[in-house]
Phi, psi and omega in degrees: 000323181297328179295324176300312181294318179295323178295316179296316180296319179296319179298316179297316182294319178296320177298316177298321179295319179298316177296317182297319178294316185287321189233357185062025177219152174243117186297137177304318180302325178295311182293313182294323178292326177295319177298312181295314179299317179300312180296314182294316180297310182295323179290316182291327182270333185238002178072211183298325178297321178295320176299315180297317181289327177294312180295317180295318179297316179294317180293318180294306183296312179295324180295316178297313180293328178296324177300319177292325177296320182299328178264015176060037176262357184201153180276161181294328179298322177295321179298313183292321178295318180292327175297318178298314179300319178296321178292324181288315184275332181084174186293329183293328185263340190293333179297313180295320179296317182293322176297315179295323176298316181297317178295315179297318178299320177296318179296317178298317180297317178296318179299316178296318179299316180291320179299321181270003181052048184237033184298313182298312180297318181296314180296323176296318179293320177298315178300316180297319178296315178299315179297315181298311183289331175294324182276324189245357181075202185280066176249160178285128176294140184298331181235332183265080179205170186288350177281345179287121182297340180272353182292141175277122181255144174242143179287093189293344176299334176296319178293323177296318178295320179296318178295319178293318178296321177299314181298321178295312180299318179298318179293321178294319181288336180281349182290000000 
């Protein structure tokens, strides 16, 4: 049954990644329908336990990404897409997906950094962000945030799709 949920989540994430690459946006109808489908599927197939795991998965995944959104480190579309993936997969799988998303996002960021030959500037900015947040807590940095037109943005839905795909592949290989 988990492979079914992982397949659905991967399909939603890949669709979101395609939109993110093409338009730098993830449509609300895609994310909201994923949240609704996740809750309805898990509830209809697993009963009250399914409802609980869907809500917990969505709240956990969306909550972590929402914290990054609050400091302008990520867009709202990424938060909503990750919430949908969390509702579809539920709480047991979302931890592995989020870890894989973080690793994929890091790999994508390093690849972009190397492609643009901006390693020194990027490492200096990471240090500045760490220093700023250590001193000021979870506040938006005045210049190092996604609202800055000079900021290099990465389509994070690609990392969400990679994390979801990894979890699906891992579950398939474990059979």
